[in-house]
C-alpha positions in Angstrom: -36.2 43.1 26.9 -34.1 40.2 28.1 -31.9 40.5 24.9 -31.2 44.2 25.6 -30.5 43.5 29.2 -27.9 40.9 28.4 -26.3 43.3 25.9 -26.2 46.0 28.5 -24.5 43.7 31.0 -21.9 42.6 28.4 -21.1 46.3 27.6 -20.8 47.2 31.3 -18.4 44.2 31.9 -16.3 45.1 29.0 -16.0 48.7 30.2 -15.1 47.5 33.7 -12.4 45.2 32.3 -11.0 48.0 30.2 -10.9 50.3 33.1 -9.3 47.8 35.5 -5.6 48.6 36.0 -3.3 46.3 34.1 -0.8 44.1 35.9 2.8 44.8 35.1 4.7 41.6 34.1 7.8 40.6 32.2 6.6 39.1 28.9 3.5 38.5 26.8 3.5 36.3 23.7 0.5 36.7 21.5 -1.1 36.0 18.1 0.2 32.4 17.9 -0.8 28.8 18.6 0.4 27.7 22.0 0.3 24.0 22.9 0.0 23.9 26.6 0.2 20.1 26.8 -2.0 20.2 29.9 -4.3 17.3 30.8 -6.8 18.4 28.1 -4.1 19.1 25.6 -5.6 22.5 25.2 -4.2 25.4 23.0 -4.1 29.1 23.5 -3.3 32.2 21.4 -1.3 34.0 24.1 0.8 33.4 27.2 2.0 35.7 30.0 5.2 35.3 31.9 6.5 36.9 35.1 9.6 36.1 37.2 10.3 33.1 35.1 6.9 31.5 35.7 3.7 31.3 33.5 1.0 33.5 35.0 -1.7 33.0 32.3 -2.6 31.6 29.0 -5.6 32.6 26.9 -6.7 34.7 23.9 -4.6 37.6 22.6 -7.4 40.1 23.6 -7.7 38.7 27.1 -4.0 38.9 27.9 -3.4 42.3 26.3 -6.3 43.7 28.3 -5.1 42.2 31.5 -1.3 42.7 31.4 1.2 45.5 30.7 4.4 43.6 29.6 7.9 44.9 29.6 8.5 42.8 26.5 5.9 41.5 24.0 6.4 39.0 21.2 4.0 39.0 18.2 4.2 35.3 17.3 2.7 36.1 13.9 1.0 32.7 13.7 4.0 30.7 14.9 3.9 27.8 17.3 4.9 27.5 20.9 5.5 24.2 22.8 6.9 23.4 26.3 10.6 23.2 26.3 11.8 19.8 25.2 13.2 17.4 27.8 15.6 14.7 27.0 14.9 11.9 29.4 18.2 10.1 28.8 21.4 11.6 27.4 25.0 12.1 28.2 25.7 15.9 28.3 29.2 15.4 29.7 29.9 12.9 27.0 28.8 15.4 24.4 31.2 18.0 25.8 34.1 15.5 25.7 33.4 14.5 22.2 34.0 18.0 21.0 37.7 17.4 21.4 37.7 14.0 19.8 37.8 12.8 16.2 34.3 12.3 14.8 34.0 8.9 13.3 30.3 8.7 12.8 29.1 7.7 9.4 32.5 6.3 8.4 31.8 3.6 5.8 35.1 1.7 6.2 37.9 1.3 8.7 40.2 3.1 6.2 37.9 6.1 6.4 38.3 6.0 10.2 42.1 6.0 9.7 41.9 9.0 7.3 39.8 11.0 9.8 42.2 10.2 12.6 45.2 11.4 10.5 43.5 14.7 9.9 42.5 15.1 13.5 46.0 14.2 14.7 47.6 16.7 12.3 45.2 19.5 13.4 45.3 19.1 17.2 48.5 17.1 17.9 46.9 15.5 21.0 48.8 13.4 23.6 46.2 10.7 23.2 44.4 10.2 19.9 40.7 9.8 20.8 37.8 9.2 18.5 34.2 8.2 18.7 31.3 6.9 16.6 32.7 4.0 14.5 30.1 1.4 13.5 31.2 -1.8 11.8 27.6 -2.3 10.6 28.2 0.4 8.0 31.2 -1.3 6.5 31.3 -3.9 3.7 32.9 -6.3 6.2 30.6 -6.0 9.2 33.0 -7.8 11.6 34.8 -6.0 14.4 38.0 -4.4 13.2 41.5 -5.3 14.2 44.1 -2.7 15.3 46.8 -3.6 12.8 46.3 -0.4 10.8 46.2 1.6 13.9 49.5 0.2 15.0 51.1 0.9 11.6 49.7 4.4 11.2 50.1 5.6 14.8 52.9 3.6 16.4 54.0 6.3 18.9 50.8 7.7 20.3 48.1 5.8 22.3 44.8 5.6 20.3 41.4 4.8 21.7 38.3 4.8 19.6 34.8 4.4 21.0 32.1 2.5 19.1 28.9 4.4 18.3 27.0 2.8 21.2 29.7 3.4 23.7 29.9 -0.3 24.6 33.1 -1.2 22.8 36.4 0.5 21.9 39.3 -0.4 19.7 42.7 0.6 20.9 46.2 0.4 19.4 48.9 -1.7 21.1 50.5 1.4 22.6 47.3 2.1 24.5 46.9 -1.5 25.5 50.4 -1.6 26.9 49.8 1.5 29.0 46.7 -0.1 30.5 48.5 -3.4 30.9 45.9 -5.3 28.8 47.0 -8.5 27.2 45.7 -11.9 26.1 45.5 -13.0 29.8 43.4 -10.1 30.9 40.0 -11.2 32.2 37.2 -9.0 33.6 33.7 -9.8 34.7 31.1 -8.0 32.5 33.5 -7.4 29.6 35.7 -9.1 27.0 39.1 -8.6 25.5 38.5 -9.8 22.0 41.3 -12.2 20.8 42.3 -13.6 17.4 44.8 -16.4 17.2 45.4 -15.9 20.9 46.3 -12.2 20.6 44.3 -9.0 21.4 42.7 -7.5 18.4 42.4 -4.2 20.2 38.6 -4.5 20.6 37.4 -4.2 24.3 33.8 -4.8 25.0 31.9 -3.2 27.9 33.7 -3.4 31.2 37.0 -4.3 29.5 36.9 -0.9 27.9 36.8 0.7 31.4 40.4 -0.6 32.0 41.5 2.3 29.8 39.4 5.0 31.5 41.8 5.8 34.3 44.7 6.0 31.9 43.1 8.5 29.5 43.8 12.1 30.6 40.7 14.2 31.1 40.6 18.0 30.4 41.3 20.3 33.3 38.2 22.0 34.8 38.7 25.3 33.0 38.8 23.6 29.7 35.9 21.3 30.6 33.8 24.3 31.4 34.4 25.8 28.0 33.5 22.5 26.4 30.3 22.2 28.4 29.3 25.8 27.4 29.9 24.9 23.8 27.9 21.7 24.1 25.0 23.7 25.7 24.7 25.9 22.6 24.0 22.9 20.5 21.3 21.7 22.9 19.6 25.1 23.2 19.6 25.4 19.4 17.4 22.3 19.1 15.0 23.4 21.8 16.2 21.4 24.8 15.7 23.0 28.2 16.2 20.0 30.5 18.5 17.1 30.3 18.5 13.8 32.2 22.3 13.2 32.2 22.9 9.5 32.8 25.7 8.2 35.0 27.5 11.1 36.6 30.3 11.2 39.2 30.1 13.5 42.2 32.7 15.9 40.7 30.6 16.4 37.6 27.4 17.0 39.5 29.1 19.6 41.6 30.6 21.2 38.5 27.1 21.5 37.0 25.8 23.0 40.3 28.7 25.5 40.3 28.2 26.5 36.7 24.5 26.9 37.0 24.9 29.1 40.1 27.4 31.3 38.2 25.0 31.5 35.2 27.5 29.7 33.1 25.0 26.9 32.4 21.4 27.7 31.5 20.2 24.1 31.0 18.4 22.3 33.8 19.9 19.0 34.7 18.3 15.9 36.1 21.4 14.1 37.3 21.5 10.3 37.4 24.4 9.2 39.6 26.8 6.4 38.9 26.6 3.9 41.8 30.0 4.8 43.3 30.7 4.7 47.0 31.4 8.4 46.9 28.0 9.2 45.4 26.2 6.8 47.8 27.7 8.5 50.8 27.6 12.1 49.6 24.2 12.2 47.9 22.0 9.1 48.4 22.4 8.7 52.2 21.8 12.4 52.6 18.5 12.4 50.6 17.4 14.3 47.5 19.3 17.4 46.4 17.5 19.9 44.4 18.0 23.5 43.3 16.1 25.5 40.6 18.1 23.9 37.9 19.7 20.7 39.3 17.9 17.7 40.6 19.7 14.7 42.2 17.4 11.8 43.2 18.3 8.8 41.0 21.0 6.2 40.4 22.0 4.9 36.9 22.8 1.2 36.7 23.9 -1.0 33.8 22.5 -4.5 33.3 24.0 -5.5 29.9 25.8 -4.2 26.8 24.4 -3.1 23.4 22.8 -5.0 20.5 25.1 -3.6 17.9 28.2 -5.0 19.6 26.3 -8.2 20.5 26.7 -7.4 24.2 23.0 -7.2 24.9 22.0 -10.1 27.1 19.5 -12.5 25.4 17.4 -15.4 26.5 18.4 -17.3 23.3 21.6 -16.8 21.3 22.1 -14.2 18.6 20.8 -15.4 15.3 24.0 -14.2 13.5 26.3 -15.5 16.3 24.7 -18.8 17.6 27.2 -19.3 20.4 26.8 -15.9 21.8 24.1 -14.8 24.4 25.6 -11.4 25.1 26.6 -10.5 28.7 25.5 -9.0 31.9 27.9 -6.2 32.9 26.9 -6.5 36.5 25.7 -9.5 38.5 22.1 -9.6 39.5 23.2 -9.7 43.1 25.2 -6.4 42.8 22.3 -4.8 41.0 19.9 -5.9 43.7 22.1 -4.5 46.4 22.0 -1.0 44.9 18.3 -1.3 44.4 17.8 -2.1 48.0 19.9 0.9 49.0 17.9 3.2 46.7 14.6 1.9 48.0 15.7 2.5 51.6 16.7 6.1 50.9 13.9 7.0 48.5 16.0 7.2 45.3 14.9 6.3 41.9 16.7 3.5 40.0 17.3 3.9 36.2 18.8 0.7 34.7 20.2 0.3 31.2 18.7 -3.0 29.9 18.6 -3.8 26.2 18.3 -7.6 25.7 15.2 -9.6 26.7 17.2 -11.5 29.3 18.6 -8.3 30.9 15.1 -6.8 30.9 13.6 -9.8 32.6 16.3 -9.8 35.2 15.8 -6.1 36.0 12.0 -6.4 35.9 12.1 -9.2 38.4 14.6 -7.4 40.7 12.4 -4.3 40.6 9.4 -6.4 41.4 11.1 -7.9 44.5 11.3 -4.4 46.0 8.2 -2.6 44.5 5.7 -5.5 45.2 2.8 -3.7 43.5 1.7 -0.5 41.8 3.5 2.4 43.3 4.9 5.9 42.7 8.6 5.1 42.9 8.9 5.6 39.1 11.8 3.2 38.8 12.8 3.2 35.1 14.4 0.9 32.6 16.5 2.7 30.1 16.4 1.7 26.4 14.1 -1.4 26.8 15.0 -2.4 23.2 13.9 -6.0 23.3 11.4 -7.5 25.7 10.1 -11.1 25.8 6.4 -11.2 25.1 5.7 -12.6 28.6 7.3 -9.7 30.3 5.5 -6.6 29.0 2.8 -6.7 31.7 5.4 -6.4 34.4 5.8 -2.8 33.6 2.1 -2.2 34.5 2.0 -4.5 37.5 4.9 -2.8 39.2 4.6 0.8 37.8 7.9 0.5 36.0 8.6 3.3 33.5 10.0 2.6 30.1 12.5 5.3 29.1 13.3 4.8 25.4 15.1 6.5 22.5 13.1 6.2 19.2 16.0 7.1 17.0 17.7 3.8 18.2 14.9 2.0 16.3 15.6 3.9 13.0 19.4 3.5 13.5 19.3 -0.2 14.3 16.6 -1.3 11.8 19.0 -2.1 9.0 20.7 -4.9 11.0 18.6 -5.6 14.1 16.7 -8.5 12.5 20.0 -10.1 11.7 20.8 -10.2 15.4 17.4 -11.3 16.6 15.8 -13.1 13.7 12.3 -12.6 12.1 10.3 -13.7 15.1 12.1 -12.0 18.0 12.4 -8.6 16.1 8.7 -8.2 16.4 9.1 -7.6 20.2 11.9 -5.1 19.7 11.6 -1.3 19.8 7.9 -1.8 20.9 7.2 1.7 22.0 3.4 1.7 21.6 3.1 -1.5 23.5 5.3 -0.2 26.3 3.4 3.1 26.4 0.1 1.1 26.9 1.4 -0.5 30.1 1.2 2.6 32.3 -0.4 5.0 29.7 2.7 7.0 29.4 6.4 6.7 28.4 9.5 8.9 28.4 11.6 9.7 25.3 15.2 10.7 25.1 18.0 10.6 22.5 21.0 8.9 24.3 23.1 11.6 22.7 25.9 11.8 21.7 25.2 8.2 20.5 22.3 9.6 18.5 21.5 13.1 17.1 20.7 15.5 19.9 17.5 17.0 18.2 14.3 16.1 20.0 12.4 16.8 16.7 14.1 13.8 15.2 13.0 11.8 18.2 9.5 12.9 17.5 9.8 12.0 13.8 11.2 8.6 14.5 8.6 7.7 17.1 5.7 8.7 14.8 6.8 7.6 11.4 9.5 5.0 12.2 11.6 6.1 9.3 15.2 7.4 8.7 15.9 10.9 7.4 15.7 9.6 3.9 12.1 8.4 4.4 13.2 4.7 4.5 11.5 2.3 4.7 8.6 3.8 2.7 5.9 2.2 4.9 7.9 2.6 8.2 9.7 0.1 10.4 7.3 -2.0 12.5 4.7 0.7 12.5 2.4 -1.3 14.7 4.5 0.3 17.5 4.5 3.9 16.2 2.9 6.4 18.5 0.6 9.3 17.7 1.9 12.9 17.3 0.3 13.9 20.5 1.9 11.1 22.4 5.3 11.8 21.0 5.0 15.4 22.1 4.0 14.4 25.5 6.9 12.0 25.7 9.4 14.8 25.2 7.7 17.2 27.5 5.2 16.4 30.3 5.9 12.6 30.4 9.7 13.2 30.3 9.2 15.6 33.2 7.1 13.0 35.1 9.9 10.4 34.6 12.1 12.9 36.5 9.5 13.8 39.2 9.3 17.3 37.8 5.8 17.4 36.2 4.6 20.0 38.8 7.4 22.3 37.8 7.8 21.9 34.0 6.8 19.9 31.0 3.6 21.9 30.2 2.7 25.5 29.9 0.4 25.9 32.8 -0.2 28.5 35.6 2.7 28.5 38.0 5.1 26.3 36.0 8.5 27.4 34.8 8.4 29.4 31.6 10.5 26.9 29.6 9.3 26.9 26.1 10.3 26.9 22.4 9.0 28.7 19.4 8.8 26.7 16.1 8.1 27.9 12.6 5.9 24.9 11.8 3.1 23.0 13.7 4.5 19.5 14.2 1.1 18.3 15.2 -0.4 19.0 11.8 2.2 19.5 9.1 3.3 16.8 6.6 5.8 14.2 7.5 8.4 15.9 5.2 7.8 19.3 6.8 8.6 18.0 10.3 12.2 17.5 9.1 12.2 21.1 7.8 11.0 22.5 11.1 13.2 25.2 12.7 13.6 26.1 16.4 13.3 29.8 16.3 13.7 30.6 20.0 14.3 28.8 23.2 13.4 30.1 26.6 14.4 28.9 30.1 12.6 30.4 33.1 11.3 33.2 30.8 14.8 34.1 29.6 15.7 33.8 26.0 18.7 31.5 25.7 18.7 30.9 22.0 17.5 32.7 18.9 18.0 31.5 15.3 18.8 33.8 12.4 15.3 32.9 11.0 13.2 34.1 13.9 12.3 37.4 12.3 12.9 39.4 15.5 
């Protein structure tokens, strides 16, 4: 009798559910596999969205019985993930590079010259700008000299940024405009000389001497460039960007574009530490809209490893007299940290070398004292002395890293650091273990903008050709689940936004992507073949590929 009674109750409940009026909502996705990335890392078959928020996840049957959607998407077995978040990038830089000569991958300085010629003939600019050269790809791996630039472009200023953004080479015309010569000295930078004359190479803060001389595009043109750059971001599944080192004018332009629906991407803006930003933003508190969040300051401690500007405790193995450099004094960095602490702002500091990381960890420790929820971050964290890792845990300091840096640098990084020190470089798993979470970004446009390549590099520690076969220092590889968390919920947490986004849970923003493959289970090779079919922000479709089938 008990069995029949339970059957009767089940039938009655089913009838009651079927008879209950359905709730009208905007969107239901069903018949797929949805990774919610919640605390249990649970999955669902279907998801309901209304007014830009997630209202339910569950089985296809449950949600179809419960909701009447204006739009439905039959996922046909495809895969849904939270919208990807880039915890450290340069969106403004990506937009500017659209009008510059692309020098990435050039295997010689002559190839750089050839690309510049074509760019100059095509666009006839007033300043010839390029980006992405890397002497590590050339047969002669030394910094170039500007002799060929002077000969080929004698009448137009030329400024070319290195791949890491921490060095430029300029021709003599540009140096003359900026009044840079052999006697120019600047703290935190270097004018590289040969036989007492400038070679054209300017490292770190020396390169900034050219910044005020290079004309920037007018706002109308910049808006077009930003909208064009956004298309590339949406196509790879990015929904939120932590844009590092912004002026007040750029933050206000983002705000204006978002409010006019000219910009769909959500921006976590890291301010540059200018007096204008301190007065306008920091001292007035946190500024936040639905799509813009201002509560952090971006600082620079040192330069980059590739240009030997990263500040090391011991000299470079391949340059024994060089320790790198600090681009700001510890005193100046501490002053900004004190101000940020006073006004409740987050500090995010670029630190690559082990000396720079130690200095920043110790400055942070002075203010943070113990475990805390300030979430002060160190950006890049490429090389840490073995004695300093535990400081991340002791003071709740968040490592914000870019896994594709490891697979870009692995060809030459050991030459810079030697066989012993390299073991403590790009140590993402060890860093993750300190606080049990970590944030991933790309640092684009220095690296490729695709978060799926970040995922691949973090898990497999290989380049796109599958090199090295066994992976680069795989003891510091992370799991697939951890890599996904690092580009979704943990990246959101690094921006104080984990209650709003980063997982597909009730009440959170309906920021999500649909992929054609399950990156949590497919083969290593298949991850590189994965396609972003659709990207949604606040329940609105902002990108659809030609392969989405709808």
